[in-house]
VOTIBA-370664 format. One record per residue (C-alpha): residue in three letters; x, y, z. Coordinates in steps of 0.05 Angstrom, whole numbers, padded with zeros to 5 digits, always signed. Layout:
ALAXYZ/...
***
This chain:
ALA+00587+00276-00527/GLU+00594+00235-00591/LEU+00669+00248-00593/GLN+00675+00228-00520/GLY+00637+00164-00534/LYS+00683+00148-00594/TYR+00745+00161-00553/GLN+00719+00118-00496/LYS+00706+00061-00546/LEU+00777+00070-00575/ALA+00807+00071-00505/GLN+00770+00006-00488/GLU+00794-00027-00553/TYR+00865-00003-00538/SER+00862-00031-00467/LYS+00837-00098-00495/LEU+00893-00100-00547/ARG+00944-00082-00494/ALA+00920-00139-00449/GLN+00923-00187-00509/ASN+00994-00162-00524/GLN+01016-00176-00453/VAL+00987-00246-00457/LEU+01024-00258-00523/LYS+01088-00233-00492/LYS+01081-00282-00435/GLY+01066-00338-00484/VAL+01128-00322-00525/VAL+01172-00320-00463/ASP+01144-00387-00439/GLU+01156-00419-00507/GLN+01228-00393-00507/ALA+01239-00424-00439/ASN+01208-00490-00462/SER+01252-00490-00525/ALA+01315-00479-00483/ALA+01296-00536-00436/LEU+01282-00581-00496/LYS+01351-00564-00525/GLU+01385-00583-00460/GLN+01345-00649-00457/LEU+01366-00662-00529/LYS+01440-00652-00512/MET+01435-00699-00453/LYS+01401-00752-00496/ASP+01455-00745-00549/GLN+01510-00754-00496/SER+01476-00816-00468/LEU+01467-00843-00539/ARG+01540-00833-00554/LYS+01559-00869-00489/LEU+01514-00927-00507/GLN+01543-00931-00577/GLN+01614-00933-00549/GLU+01593-00988-00501/MET+01562-01025-00560/ASP+01626-01019-00600/SER+01667-01044-00542/LEU+01619-01102-00530/THR+01619-01121-00604/PHE+01695-01120-00603/ARG+01696-01163-00539/ASN+01646-01211-00570/LEU+01690-01218-00632/GLN+01750-01233-00588/LEU+01711-01284-00548/ALA+01685-01316-00612/LYS+01756-01322-00639/ARG+01780-01352-00574/VAL+01722-01401-00574/GLU+01740-01422-00644/LEU+01813-01432-00623/LEU+01791-01473-00564/GLN+01745-01515-00607/ASP+01803-01527-00656/GLU+01849-01546-00600/LEU+01795-01592-00572/SER+01785-01625-00639/LEU+01860-01636-00646/SER+01867-01661-00575/GLU+01812-01714-00581/PRO+01848-01761-00632/ARG+01912-01752-00595/GLY+01877-01773-00532/LYS+01852-01836-00565/LYS+01921-01855-00588/ASN+01954-01839-00522/LYS+01902-01868-00475/LYS+01952-01917-00453/SER+02006-01864-00443/GLY+01980-01846-00374/GLU+01926-01821-00330/SER+01962-01756-00312/SER+01955-01726-00381/SER+01880-01743-00385/GLN+01865-01711-00319/LEU+01902-01648-00340/SER+01862-01642-00404/GLN+01795-01652-00367/GLU+01811-01596-00318/GLN+01830-01549-00374/LYS+01765-01567-00411/SER+01722-01553-00350/VAL+01756-01486-00340/PHE+01745-01469-00413/ASP+01671-01489-00408/GLU+01658-01445-00348/ASP+01693-01386-00381/LEU+01653-01397-00444/GLN+01587-01400-00406/LYS+01602-01334-00370/LYS+01620-01301-00435/ILE+01555-01325-00467/GLU+01513-01299-00409/GLU+01549-01232-00411/ASN+01538-01228-00485/GLU+01462-01240-00477/ARG+01458-01187-00423/LEU+01494-01137-00467/HIS+01449-01153-00526/ILE+01386-01140-00482/GLN+01414-01074-00457/PHE+01431-01052-00527/PHE+01361-01069-00552/GLU+01328-01032-00494/ALA+01373-00970-00504/ASP+01357-00971-00579/GLU+01281-00973-00566/GLN+01285-00918-00514/HIS+01325-00875-00561/LYS+01274-00884-00617/HIS+01216-00867-00570/VAL+01250-00804-00544/GLU+01268-00783-00615/ALA+01195-00791-00637/GLU+01170-00751-00578/LEU+01220-00695-00591/ARG+01201-00693-00664/SER+01126-00688-00649/ARG+01139-00634-00597/LEU+01182-00596-00646/SER+01126-00598-00699/ALA+01075-00573-00647/LEU+01122-00516-00627/GLU+01132-00498-00699/THR+01056-00494-00710/GLU+01048-00452-00646/ALA+01104-00405-00670/ALA+01068-00397-00736/GLN+01003-00382-00700/HIS+01038-00331-00655/GLU+01068-00298-00717/ALA+00999-00294-00749/VAL+00970-00264-00685/VAL+01027-00214-00681/ASP+01016-00195-00754/GLY+00941-00186-00741/LEU+00956-00143-00681/THR+01005-00100-00720/ARG+00952-00090-00774/LYS+00900-00073-00722/TYR+00947-00024-00688/MET+00962+00009-00755/GLU+00887+00014-00770/THR+00874+00044-00701/ILE+00931+00093-00711/GLU+00901+00115-00777/LYS+00832+00121-00745/LEU+00860+00162-00688/GLN+00897+00207-00736/ASN+00832+00218-00775/ASP+00794+00231-00711/LYS+00847+00279-00690/ALA+00839+00318-00755/LYS+00763+00318-00746/LEU+00770+00340-00675/GLU+00815+00398-00695/VAL+00763+00419-00746/LYS+00708+00413-00694/SER+00748+00451-00643/GLN+00755+00508-00692/THR+00679+00507-00705/LEU+00666+00505-00631/GLU+00711+00564-00620/LYS+00671+00603-00672/GLU+00606+00581-00638/ALA+00634+00601-00571/LYS+00649+00670-00597/GLU+00578+00676-00624/CYS+00550+00651-00557/ARG+00590+00703-00521/LEU+00560+00757-00564/ARG+00490+00728-00552/THR+00501+00723-00477/GLU+00521+00796-00475/GLU+00457+00814-00512/CYS+00416+00770-00466/GLN+00448+00802-00405/LEU+00428+00870-00431/GLN+00357+00845-00443/LEU+00355+00815-00373/LYS+00377+00880-00343/SER+00322+00918-00379/LEU+00270+00865-00359/HIS+00294+00867-00287/GLU+00286+00942-00285/ASP+00217+00937-00317/LEU+00193+00883-00269/SER+00221+00918-00208/GLY+00183+00981-00228/ARG+00119+00941-00238/LEU+00129+00906-00171/GLU+00136+00972-00135/GLU+00074+00999-00170/SER+00033+00936-00153/LEU+00056+00937-00081/SER+00036+01009-00074/ILE-00033+00994-00104/ILE-00042+00935-00057/ASN-00023+00976+00004/GLU-00069+01032-00016/LYS-00129+00996-00045/VAL-00134+00927-00012/PRO-00172+00934+00054/PHE-00152+00868+00087/ASN-00115+00802+00074/ASP-00163+00743+00078/THR-00108+00691+00076/LYS-00080+00710+00143/TYR-00129+00671+00187/SER-00144+00597+00175/GLN-00217+00603+00198/TYR-00229+00653+00141/ASN-00190+00611+00091/ALA-00239+00554+00104/LEU-00295+00596+00075/ASN-00259+00609+00010/VAL-00290+00573-00049/PRO-00238+00529-00083/LEU-00228+00525-00158/HIS-00280+00481-00193/ASN-00245+00419-00220/ARG-00297+00385-00264/ARG-00248+00330-00284/HIS-00236+00313-00211/GLN-00311+00310-00196/LEU-00325+00266-00257/LYS-00269+00219-00238/MET-00293+00216-00166/ARG-00363+00200-00189/ASP-00336+00147-00236/ILE-00295+00117-00179/ALA-00356+00119-00133/GLY-00398+00084-00187/GLN-00346+00029-00193/ALA-00344+00021-00117/LEU-00420+00017-00116/ASP-00419-00039-00167/PHE-00367-00077-00128/VAL-00405-00068-00062/GLN-00470-00091-00095/ASP-00435-00155-00119/LEU-00405-00165-00050/VAL-00473-00154-00016/THR-00507-00205-00061/ALA-00451-00255-00048/LEU-00456-00245+00028/LEU-00532-00253+00026/ASN-00525-00318-00013/PHE-00471-00343+00034/HIS-00511-00331+00097/THR-00576-00357+00067/TYR-00545-00422+00040/THR-00508-00431+00107/GLU-00576-00428+00141/GLN-00604-00481+00093/ARG-00543-00525+00106/ILE-00555-00522+00182/GLN-00626-00547+00170/ILE-00599-00606+00130/PHE-00533-00629+00160/PRO-00514-00664+00206/VAL-00588-00674+00223/ASP-00644-00663+00172/SER-00699-00619+00202/ALA-00751-00655+00160/ILE-00734-00722+00194/ASP-00711-00702+00263/THR-00705-00640+00306/ILE-00640-00603+00302/SER-00601-00581+00364/PRO-00621-00517+00401/LEU-00553-00487+00383/ASN-00566-00495+00308/GLN-00637-00469+00317/LYS-00611-00406+00348/PHE-00556-00400+00295/SER-00607-00408+00238/GLN-00652-00356+00272/TYR-00594-00306+00273/LEU-00575-00323+00201/HIS-00646-00311+00179/GLU-00637-00238+00200/ASN-00576-00227+00154/ALA-00613-00184+00103/SER-00628-00130+00154/TYR-00553-00122+00166/VAL-00525-00133+00096/ARG-00575-00093+00054/PRO-00559-00026+00090/LEU-00487-00031+00064/GLU-00512-00026-00007/GLU-00560+00030+00011/GLY-00505+00070+00047/MET-00459+00063-00013/LEU-00516+00084-00059/HIS-00528+00147-00018/LEU-00454+00162-00019/PHE-00453+00155-00095/GLU-00514+00200-00102/SER-00481+00254-00058/ILE-00422+00259-00106/THR-00445+00305-00163/GLU-00411+00350-00214/ASP-00428+00413-00176/THR-00400+00394-00107/VAL-00329+00389-00080/THR-00314+00317-00061/VAL-00264+00313-00004/LEU-00265+00280+00065/GLU-00296+00341+00098/THR-00356+00342+00050/THR-00371+00267+00046/VAL-00421+00266+00102/LYS-00454+00202+00076/LEU-00391+00164+00091/LYS-00411+00166+00165/THR-00476+00129+00150/PHE-00439+00076+00111/SER-00391+00069+00169/GLU-00450+00059+00217/HIS-00481+00006+00172/LEU-00413-00030+00169/THR-00409-00027+00245/SER-00478-00059+00252/TYR-00458-00115+00203/ILE-00394-00128+00243/CYS-00436-00133+00306/PHE-00478-00185+00269/LEU-00414-00224+00250/ARG-00390-00221+00323/LYS-00458-00247+00345/ILE-00459-00306+00298/LEU-00385-00325+00303/PRO-00389-00367+00369/TYR-00451-00402+00342/GLN-00415-00418+00278/LEU-00355-00446+00315/LYS-00399-00488+00360/SER-00438-00513+00300/LEU-00373-00536+00267/GLU-00353-00570+00333/GLU-00420-00605+00334/GLU-00408-00630+00263/CYS-00340-00657+00285/GLU-00372-00694+00344/SER-00424-00729+00300/SER-00413-00802+00280/LEU-00411-00785+00205/CYS-00351-00740+00212/THR-00284-00770+00190/SER-00214-00747+00210/ALA-00204-00709+00144/LEU-00271-00675+00153/LYS-00253-00655+00224/ALA-00188-00624+00198/ARG-00226-00584+00146/ASN-00276-00560+00199/LEU-00219-00536+00243/GLU-00189-00498+00185/LEU-00256-00467+00169/SER-00265-00445+00241/GLN-00197-00410+00238/ASP-00216-00378+00172/MET-00282-00351+00201/LYS-00244-00319+00258/LYS-00196-00287+00208/MET-00254-00262+00166/THR-00287-00228+00227/ALA-00220-00197+00247/VAL-00209-00170+00177/PHE-00279-00139+00176/GLU-00265-00107+00244/LYS-00200-00077+00217/LEU-00237-00049+00157/GLN-00290-00020+00202/THR-00238+00017+00244/TYR-00205+00047+00182/VAL-00272+00068+00152/THR-00292+00102+00217/LEU-00226+00139+00215/LEU-00241+00161+00143/ALA-00309+00187+00165/LEU-00279+00228+00223/PRO-00263+00292+00182/SER-00336+00301+00164/THR-00357+00299+00237/GLU-00297+00312+00282/PRO-00240+00347+00244/ASP-00194+00349+00305/GLY-00190+00273+00310/LEU-00128+00259+00267/LEU-00079+00301+00228/ARG-00082+00303+00153/THR-00013+00271+00146/ASN-00037+00208+00181/TYR-00090+00193+00129/SER-00040+00170+00076/SER-00022+00112+00123/VAL-00096+00100+00138/LEU-00112+00093+00063/THR-00053+00046+00052/ASN-00075+00004+00111/VAL-00145+00000+00080/GLY-00114-00028+00017/VAL-00074-00078+00059/ALA-00137-00099+00096/LEU-00175-00110+00031/HIS-00119-00153+00005/GLY-00120-00192+00070/PHE-00196-00201+00062/HIS-00183-00229-00008/ASP-00131-00278+00019/VAL-00178-00301+00074/MET-00234-00313+00024/LYS-00187-00353-00020/ASP-00170-00397+00040/ILE-00245-00406+00057/SER-00260-00425-00016/LYS-00203-00475-00017/HIS-00221-00508+00050/TYR-00296-00509+00036/SER-00286-00541-00032/GLN-00244-00596+00001/LYS-00298-00604+00054/ALA-00353-00609+00002/THR-00315-00663-00037/ILE-00306-00704+00026/GLU-00380-00697+00045/HIS-00403-00717-00025/GLU-00364-00782-00018/LEU-00402-00800+00047/PRO-00454-00855+00038/THR-00507-00814+00075/ALA-00499-00752+00030/THR-00566-00731+00001/GLN-00579-00692-00063/LYS-00604-00633-00022/LEU-00538-00630+00016/ILE-00498-00634-00049/THR-00537-00577-00082/THR-00532-00534-00019/ASN-00457-00544-00016/ASP-00451-00525-00089/CYS-00491-00462-00076/ILE-00447-00443-00017/LEU-00385-00456-00059/SER-00411-00411-00114/SER-00427-00355-00064/VAL-00357-00363-00033/VAL-00325-00359-00102/ALA-00366-00297-00117/LEU-00342-00267-00050/THR-00270-00283-00068/ASN-00276-00251-00137/GLY-00311-00189-00108/ALA-00258-00181-00054/GLY-00202-00187-00106/LYS-00235-00135-00151/ILE-00245-00086-00092/ALA-00173-00096-00068/SER-00142-00084-00137/PHE-00190-00025-00150/PHE-00171+00009-00084/SER-00096-00003-00093/ASN-00099+00028-00163/ASN-00135+00091-00137/VAL-00101+00100-00069/ASP-00053+00152-00095/TYR-00111+00193-00123/PHE-00147+00188-00056/ILE-00085+00212-00019/ALA-00077+00271-00067/SER-00150+00293-00055/LEU-00159+00290+00020/SER-00179+00363+00034/TYR-00193+00427-00003/GLY-00158+00470+00049/PRO-00088+00499+00043/LYS-00033+00448+00034/ALA+00011+00478+00088/SER-00038+00462+00144/ASN-00039+00394+00177/ARG-00111+00396+00202/PHE-00178+00388+00168/ILE-00231+00441+00160/SER-00292+00439+00205/PRO-00357+00410+00175/LEU-00395+00475+00187/SER-00344+00514+00146/ALA-00346+00462+00091/GLU-00422+00466+00089/CYS-00418+00543+00084/MET-00367+00536+00029/LEU-00414+00491-00011/GLN-00470+00542-00003/TYR-00423+00598-00026/LYS-00403+00555-00085/LYS-00476+00547-00106/LYS-00488+00622-00100/ALA-00426+00637-00141/ALA-00447+00588-00195/ALA-00517+00620-00198/TYR-00485+00689-00202/MET-00439+00667-00259/LYS-00499+00638-00297/ALA-00536+00704-00288/LEU-00477+00743-00316/ARG-00469+00697-00375/LYS-00489+00728-00441/PRO-00493+00696-00510/LEU-00434+00713-00554/LEU-00441+00743-00623/GLU-00441+00693-00680/SER-00381+00689-00725/VAL-00403+00654-00788/PRO-00338+00629-00820/TYR-00309+00603-00755/GLU-00373+00567-00736/GLU-00378+00536-00805/ALA-00307+00511-00801/LEU-00317+00486-00730/ALA-00382+00450-00751/ASN-00347+00417-00810/ARG-00291+00395-00764/ARG-00340+00367-00713/VAL-00378+00331-00768/LEU-00313+00299-00792/LEU-00295+00279-00721/SER-00365+00250-00707/SER-00370+00213-00774/THR-00349+00149-00739/GLU-00403+00163-00686/SER-00457+00171-00739/ARG-00434+00108-00773/GLU-00441+00071-00707/GLY-00510+00102-00697/LEU-00532+00078-00767/ALA-00506+00008-00753/GLN-00545+00008-00688/GLN-00608+00032-00725/VAL-00600-00024-00776/GLN-00591-00076-00721/GLN-00652-00050-00683/SER-00694-00049-00746/LEU-00675-00120-00762/GLU-00694-00142-00692/LYS-00761-00105-00699/ILE-00774-00138-00766/SER-00763-00207-00736/LYS-00809-00190-00678/LEU-00863-00164-00726/GLU-00858-00228-00768/GLN-00868-00269-00705/GLU-00928-00226-00685/LYS-00955-00232-00756/GLU-00952-00308-00752/HIS-00985-00305-00684/TRP-01042-00262-00708/MET-01051-00305-00772/LEU-01062-00365-00727/GLU-01110-00325-00684/ALA-01149-00304-00746/GLN-01153-00376-00770/LEU-01179-00398-00702/ALA-01230-00341-00701/LYS-01252-00359-00771/ILE-01263-00432-00751/LYS-01302-00409-00689/LEU-01345-00363-00733/GLU-01361-00418-00782/LYS-01382-00463-00725/GLU-01426-00408-00696/ASN-01458-00395-00764/GLN-01471-00470-00772/ARG-01503-00472-00704/ILE-01547-00411-00721/ALA-01567-00443-00787/ASP-01586-00508-00752/LYS-01628-00470-00702/LEU-01663-00431-00758/LYS-01681-00496-00791/SER-01710-00525-00727/THR-01746-00462-00701/GLY-01790-00408-00733/GLY-01776-00338-00758/GLY-01795-00304-00692/GLN-01737-00335-00656/PHE-01687-00315-00710/VAL-01690-00242-00689/GLY-01665-00258-00619/LEU-01610-00303-00647/ALA-01587-00249-00695/GLN-01585-00198-00638/GLU-01544-00248-00597/ASN-01495-00258-00654/ALA-01488-00183-00664/ALA-01474-00172-00590/MET-01420-00226-00592/LEU-01386-00193-00652/ASN-01391-00125-00618/ALA-01355-00153-00556/THR-01297-00180-00597/GLY-01288-00115-00638/GLN-01246-00053-00618/GLY-01273+00012-00649/GLU-01334+00049-00672/ALA-01330+00026-00745/VAL-01330-00047-00723/ALA-01391-00035-00678/LYS-01429-00003-00736/ALA-01411-00061-00782/VAL-01437-00111-00730/LEU-01502-00073-00715/GLU-01524-00064-00789/PRO-01554-00135-00798/VAL-01597-00127-00735/GLN-01629-00062-00759/SER-01642-00086-00830/THR-01711-00117-00839/SER-01697-00138-00911/LEU-01640-00180-00887/ILE-01686-00215-00837/GLY-01737-00227-00892/THR-01687-00258-00938/LEU-01659-00300-00881/THR-01729-00325-00864/ARG-01741-00342-00935/THR-01676-00376-00955/SER-01623-00400-00906/ASP-01570-00409-00961/SER-01557-00334-00970/GLU-01536-00323-00897/VAL-01465-00347-00903/PRO-01442-00294-00954/ASP-01468-00238-00908/VAL-01430-00266-00849/GLU-01367-00271-00891/SER-01375-00199-00915/ARG-01380-00176-00842/GLU-01318-00216-00825/ASP-01280-00185-00884/LEU-01300-00115-00861/ILE-01275-00128-00791/LYS-01212-00160-00817/ASN-01197-00103-00865/HIS-01210-00051-00810/TYR-01162-00086-00762/MET-01109-00096-00815/ALA-01111-00022-00834/ARG-01108-00003-00761/ILE-01047-00049-00749/VAL-01011-00021-00810/GLU-01023+00050-00787/LEU-00998+00035-00716/THR-00936-00002-00741/SER-00918+00056-00786/GLN-00926+00105-00728/LEU-00884+00059-00683/GLN-00829+00054-00735/LEU-00829+00129-00745/ALA-00823+00140-00670/ASP-00767+00089-00664/SER-00728+00119-00721/LYS-00735+00189-00691/SER-00712+00164-00623/VAL-00651+00129-00653/HIS-00635+00192-00693/PHE-00640+00234-00630/TYR-00597+00184-00591/ALA-00543+00187-00646/GLU-00545+00262-00645/CYS-00538+00263-00569/ARG-00478+00216-00572/ALA-00446+00259-00626/LEU-00457+00321-00584/THR-00425+00288-00523/LYS-00366+00265-00565/ARG-00358+00336-00591/LEU-00361+00363-00521/ALA-00308+00315-00497/LEU-00263+00334-00556/ALA-00272+00408-00540/GLU-00253+00396-00468/LYS-00192+00356-00489/SER-00170+00412-00537/LYS-00180+00463-00481/GLU-00137+00422-00433/ALA-00083+00413-00487/LEU-00081+00488-00499/THR-00074+00504-00425/GLU-00018+00453-00420/GLU+00016+00484-00480/MET+00012+00552-00447/LYS+00044+00525-00384/LEU+00099+00491-00425/ALA+00112+00555-00464/SER+00120+00595-00400/GLN+00167+00542-00372/ASN+00208+00541-00436/ILE+00216+00617-00433/SER+00243+00613-00362/ARG+00287+00554-00379/LEU+00317+00590-00439/GLN+00334+00650-00396/ASP+00370+00604-00348/GLU+00407+00568-00404/LEU+00433+00633-00433/THR+00472+00646-00369/THR+00502+00576-00368/THR+00522+00568-00442/LYS+00586+00609-00436/ARG+00613+00568-00379/SER+00595+00503-00412/TYR+00630+00521-00478/GLU+00693+00543-00442/ASP+00694+00478-00402/GLN+00684+00437-00465/LEU+00742+00472-00500/SER+00789+00459-00441/MET+00767+00386-00438/MET+00778+00378-00513/SER+00849+00406-00510/ASP+00866+00360-00451/HIS+00836+00302-00488/LEU+00877+00316-00551/CYS+00941+00318-00510/SER+00924+00252-00477/MET+00909+00222-00546/ASN+00977+00244-00572/GLU+01011+00212-00513/THR+00972+00147-00522/LEU+00989+00146-00597/SER+01063+00153-00582/LYS+01060+00098-00530/GLN+01023+00052-00579/ARG+01076+00064-00633/GLU+01131+00045-00584/GLU+01095-00017-00562/ILE+01083-00037-00635/ASP+01157-00029-00650/THR+01176-00072-00590/LEU+01124-00125-00611/LYS+01153-00126-00681/MET+01223-00135-00654/SER+01202-00190-00607/SER+01161-00225-00662/LYS+01221-00223-00709/GLY+01266-00252-00655/ASN+01216-00307-00640/SER+01208-00324-00714/LYS+01284-00329-00721/LYS+01289-00374-00660/ASN+01232-00418-00685/LYS+01265-00424-00753/SER+01332-00443-00722/ARG+01295-00492-00676/
***
């Protein structure tokens, strides 16, 4: 493959160079034709120049003759003038003759002068034209010389390139010959290997055919019946337990439950705030009575919770029905039927309120406060509400179709449910688009209503609440649509647990019996399960590996413990400050009470002091919490010596009260310290147990992943064994084909090399001829 790629690249370069060579040939031929044309033009210009020079010579000679004749005439005129003066009297005939001759001479002279001027102008113009043509020819000749030099450089470069390519091709040819020899050796070795593999295949075929005959005889003799022959018996077979599938289905159901809960809260808010808006706009119910239509509409909207809440409950029941022990397919999801019924009741509610909603929007348009822009927004909203109801109806039809296999398995074929699921995704995306349009139009309507002079604060807040609920609906619809489109392939792959060849679903009774059989089989497997014998070295190694893998988990658990302990310390400090303030307040109250008792003792006698002391002790007993505190409070009442001292001196009462307060305070402080230590110990134990649980779950997940990886490796190993057996049969043919292709390719390369050498020779000859012509030019 590498050699073929190299030869393809060389062939491409050779084709490019050949195209460039043809272009250069055309350029050289064109330049030769141009040079020949220029030579012919140069000859013509030389001939015309020679003619003009001859005419100039003749004209100069004629001018000289005329100049000499003019001089002679002037001399004759100068001689004739004095003679005319002397011979004036000789006669009029001679004077007339001289005047006629003079006039003839003047005319002839004037003609000659004009002809001379014309010839001078023609000579000047011919000279200028000759110089211009000569300059043009010289510049063109210099340009042609530079082009010829460039062409020579290009030809030299191409010759170098051709020589380099020839050398490369020769080297590649030598390498290919070496490779062909090595390939021939490898082909011989492969032939020997193929013969060995054929022998092994024959032995394996004989062994497998013997085993097949033995197994067939055992099956025919020992197996009493074939339970896969009838579909009604196949429906009772317990399928393989796919824990990963069940966990994923539960995860998907949990996500769907969260999305439905968000959607339910948004729908409740939307209907509730719509009811509040009807009570406010266009007529406020607190000022004037609203129309009977809006009263009926608000009455229906007030019942929205009884239709919307069951959607969440139905989805919750569906989520709870999907567990790790069951088989989740369309035949076993019985709770989907209840969810479909709740969705049908909600759609009936939407159909019931839709005409009232449209009439309410029309009533808003007919009011005097409604502008043209607001009317347009109301019309758009009415269209959006119709679309929303239609989308919900479409969803309800598809959900009822999905619930059919758990109640009526003969309703639709299994092959039709792929299109049903894709249509559910399309309907959810349509619901998202409709909610986006509602959000856009309602926001425009709210901005227009806020600009009205009669807009109250209550209307503005209600519109904001409706907008927030519509935005929440839009976001929830988008999340549900994207979630369903991401998982639709998984839903299509897990429609039924029955055989893949059949097109129909299994009856619900058979599915229920299968689930019961599955539970019995699981209980039987648990009863048969026995603990394995311990293997100390392997367990220790495995424990060390798990500790290493869960070190990050323990680190995270310690970080969480530190964070929780810091939070508890801050809470305890706050509680400490609170109780310090409470103690200060109690101390102030106690001092006031003691002062009051002392004042009463001063004013009254000793007999009344006993009742006051008992009253004080009862008050302290009510504030205390514990038997020790009650004993500390009751001691002054029972002591007669304390009463005697109090009757005698009132100054010694305050220290006794302070001692009782210290006892109570110390008792409570000790009790608080003991409780806080117990609480901290319990919290630390709970965090430790939580970290251990997380580490155990992480180890369990890692063990499952390793198990799955090992099973996949086993499958790959078996596939590789079968693939190698197939490749052994095809290697011989492939090597023979490659050798034939290599020989053909070498022959074609030799032919191309010879052609390239011939073309290079011709290019050299043509470039030499062009260089000679350019030099001569």
